[in-house]
C-alpha positions as CSV (number, residue, x, y, z in Angstrom):
1,M,-21.3,5.0,-2.5
2,I,-21.0,1.6,-1.9
3,I,-21.3,-1.1,-4.8
4,T,-21.3,-4.6,-3.9
5,L,-20.3,-6.9,-6.6
6,D,-20.4,-11.0,-6.4
7,G,-18.1,-13.5,-7.7
8,L,-20.7,-16.4,-7.7
9,T,-22.6,-14.2,-10.3
10,I,-19.6,-13.0,-12.4
11,S,-17.6,-15.5,-14.4
12,S,-16.9,-14.0,-17.5
13,E,-16.1,-10.0,-18.7
14,Q,-19.6,-9.7,-20.0
15,E,-21.3,-10.5,-17.2
16,F,-18.9,-8.1,-15.3
17,H,-19.7,-5.3,-17.2
18,K,-23.7,-6.3,-17.2
19,E,-23.2,-6.2,-13.4
20,I,-21.4,-2.6,-13.4
21,A,-23.7,-1.0,-15.5
22,I,-26.4,-2.1,-13.5
23,A,-24.7,-1.5,-10.1
24,F,-23.7,2.6,-11.5
25,S,-27.6,2.7,-13.0
26,V,-25.8,3.5,-16.4
27,T,-27.5,0.7,-18.3
28,D,-28.5,3.0,-21.3
29,F,-25.5,4.5,-22.3
30,Y,-22.2,2.2,-20.4
31,G,-19.7,0.6,-23.6
32,N,-19.7,-3.0,-22.0
33,N,-16.0,-2.8,-22.7
34,L,-12.6,-2.1,-20.6
35,N,-12.5,1.8,-22.3
36,A,-16.1,2.1,-21.1
37,L,-15.3,1.3,-17.4
38,W,-12.5,3.4,-17.1
39,D,-14.2,6.2,-18.5
40,L,-17.0,5.4,-16.4
41,L,-14.6,5.1,-13.0
42,S,-12.2,7.8,-13.7
43,T,-14.4,10.9,-14.4
44,G,-18.2,9.4,-14.8
45,V,-19.5,8.7,-10.8
46,E,-19.6,11.0,-7.9
47,R,-17.2,9.9,-5.2
48,P,-16.7,8.6,-2.9
49,I,-16.6,5.2,-4.3
50,D,-16.4,1.7,-2.5
51,L,-15.9,-1.0,-4.5
52,I,-16.4,-4.4,-2.8
53,W,-16.0,-7.4,-5.1
54,K,-17.2,-10.4,-2.7
55,N,-16.0,-13.8,-3.6
56,S,-13.5,-12.1,-5.9
57,E,-11.3,-15.3,-6.5
58,L,-14.1,-17.5,-7.9
59,S,-14.3,-14.6,-10.4
60,K,-10.4,-14.3,-11.3
61,K,-10.8,-18.5,-11.7
62,N,-13.1,-17.8,-14.4
63,M,-12.1,-14.9,-16.0
64,G,-8.5,-15.5,-16.3
65,D,-6.9,-12.3,-17.6
66,S,-9.9,-10.5,-18.2
67,Y,-10.1,-10.4,-14.7
68,N,-6.7,-8.8,-14.4
69,K,-7.3,-6.2,-16.4
70,I,-10.4,-5.0,-15.3
71,I,-8.3,-4.8,-11.8
72,K,-5.2,-2.9,-13.1
73,I,-8.4,-0.3,-14.4
74,F,-9.5,-0.5,-10.6
75,E,-6.3,0.7,-9.2
76,R,-5.3,3.1,-12.2
77,T,-8.5,5.1,-11.0
78,K,-7.3,4.5,-7.2
79,Q,-4.3,6.1,-7.8
80,Q,-5.6,8.8,-10.3
81,D,-7.5,10.1,-7.3
82,V,-4.6,9.9,-4.9
83,G,-2.4,11.6,-7.2
84,F,-5.3,14.3,-7.5
85,G,-5.3,14.8,-3.8
86,W,-9.1,14.5,-3.5
87,E,-10.5,13.5,-0.4
88,D,-13.5,11.7,-1.6
89,K,-11.8,9.0,-3.3
90,F,-12.4,5.1,-5.1
91,N,-11.2,2.4,-3.5
92,Y,-11.6,-1.1,-4.2
93,Y,-12.0,-4.3,-1.9
94,L,-11.3,-8.0,-3.0
95,E,-13.2,-10.4,-0.5
């Protein structure tokens, strides 16, 4: 699965959660917070996943620390999959 986010439309954590819920088709039950993001990415979606965040520098500029917290969850998820030795993994790309 390839998920593409665009920093042109994500300037707040709230907008990020809205876009991620739509991208994964989980709008009915996604909690719209960082704990929900971890739950979704760590166990809630089938692998492989390639998440591409285009114009991520714009989001980083607008979101501040929220952006950094999201990236930490991305990296934690990626490292979890590597640690489990899974062939199909979560990967993310910041463009």
